C-alpha positions, 0 to 999 in steps of 0.5 A, spaced: 740 821 935 733 822 931 734 829 927 731 835 931 724 836 929 722 842 925 717 848 927 712 845 923 712 838 926 713 841 933 706 844 932 703 839 928 704 834 934 701 840 939 695 841 935 694 833 935 695 833 942 689 838 942 685 832 939 685 837 932 687 833 926 692 835 922 696 834 915 701 837 911 702 842 906 707 843 901 712 848 903 711 855 903 703 853 900 696 851 901 696 845 897 696 838 900 701 834 900 697 828 901 693 824 896 686 826 899 688 833 902 683 834 909 681 827 908 687 824 910 688 828 917 690 825 923 692 825 930 696 820 930 704 822 932 707 816 928 703 818 922 705 825 923 713 823 924 712 819 917 709 825 913 714 830 916 720 826 916 720 826 908 720 833 908 721 837 914 719 844 911 712 842 909 707 846 912 701 844 917 694 844 916 688 843 921 682 840 919 676 844 921 669 842 924 669 838 930 673 835 933 677 841 930 676 848 930 671 852 926 674 858 924 672 865 921 677 867 915 678 874 914 681 876 907 685 881 905 686 883 898 689 889 893 681 889 891 678 889 898 678 887 905 674 882 909 675 886 916 668 891 914 664 885 914 667 882 920 666 888 924 659 888 922 658 881 925 662 883 931 657 889 932 651 884 932 655 880 937 655 874 932 662 873 933 664 873 940 668 868 944 674 866 939 679 863 943 685 864 938 686 869 933 691 868 927 694 873 923 695 870 916 700 872 911 695 877 907 695 881 914 688 877 914 686 874 920 683 867 922 679 867 928 678 860 931 672 857 935 670 850 938 668 846 932 661 844 930 658 840 924 657 846 920 658 847 913 664 851 910 662 857 906 663 864 904 659 871 903 660 873 896 664 879 895 665 880 902 672 876 903 669 873 909 669 866 909 668 860 914 671 853 915 668 848 919 666 841 916 669 839 910 675 845 910 681 846 913 686 852 914 693 853 914 696 854 921 701 857 925 708 856 924 707 855 916 709 860 911 705 862 904 707 868 900 713 869 903 710 871 910 708 866 916 701 864 920 703 868 927 698 867 933 696 874 936 691 871 941 690 864 945 687 862 951 683 856 953 676 856 950 670 858 953 665 853 949 662 858 945 661 856 939 660 861 932 654 861 927 655 861 920 648 862 918 647 868 923 653 871 920 651 870 913 643 871 914 646 878 917 651 879 911 647 877 906 639 879 908 634 876 904 630 881 900 624 883 904 617 884 902 613 891 901 612 892 908 606 897 907 600 893 905 593 896 906 597 901 911 599 896 916 606 892 916 606 886 912 608 879 916 602 882 920 597 878 916 598 871 918 597 873 926 602 870 931 603 864 927 610 866 924 612 868 931 610 862 934 615 858 929 620 863 930 619 862 938 619 855 938 625 854 933 629 858 938 627 854 943 629 848 940 636 850 939 642 847 942 645 850 948 652 853 946 650 856 940 651 863 943 646 868 941 645 866 934 639 863 933 635 868 938 639 874 934 636 871 927 629 869 929 628 876 933 631 880 927 626 876 923 620 878 928 622 885 928 623 886 920 615 882 920 613 888 925 612 883 930 617 884 936 613 888 941 614 887 948 610 881 949 614 878 943 620 880 947 619 876 953 617 870 949 623 870 946 627 870 953 624 865 955 625 861 949 633 862 949 632 860 956 629 853 955 634 853 949 640 854 954 643 861 952 649 862 955 649 869 959 642 868 961 636 873 961 641 879 961 644 876 955 638 875 951 635 881 952 641 884 950 641 880 943 634 881 942 635 889 942 641 888 938 637 884 933 632 890 932 637 895 931 639 891 926 633 890 923 631 897 924 637 899 920 635 895 914 628 898 914 630 905 916 628 910 909 634 913 906 634 921 908 639 924 904 643 930 908 639 928 914 646 928 918 648 935 915 641 938 917 642 935 924 648 937 925 646 945 923 640 944 927 645 942 933 
């Protein structure tokens, strides 16, 4: 009779059944136990058995990016938490659609989405990382730092992907030029050319990207002072052509969110404005 599988090996087989390539990490560690790390990941059950037969306590890791999942990694450390950045992205509608939430040993979280071929990345200083092509995550029921990775939520994937470019664009906005040039907003000097490019860029995006590219493009138009009523309708049509999930209602909600976000960036600072408003009320 063969020895019973460890929880880690059992999970590795389950992930492989879902089409997610896996590989072992050293026990209680994030360090790969194979020579080439995530590049050695497999869905082959015989290979998985061989790996864990050498040490049943090895952690299990999943190679991210299609065919594996994409993962937004919210880190929590003594010097900071990524939840503030994640909540900003959530308020902007950029991280909806996750089908699993994993509590990590640091009390942070991994949010799982359908995999894409995006590049992995991080937002500097905000404790938020993205794992896709060229990355991996340690997965339940692995342990690290004396604690387990724990499934908090799991449900069937909806097919909704997440855009790291959108999240990074929100959290690391590029410096904007002075918007007051000769009494009118900068960005209008080029007429509708930049708006045309943004609209057509949105229309060419692949279906399933949810509301990023629309959010990103509409925000850029708003920052340039070009998001008037006609532009909104053009973006709605572009979203329809790109196959945005949720249809016109979702498109209008996303455009409104983009406009609010842009307004927050350009709104002048008014010291003690909130206190004066409360006193007036």
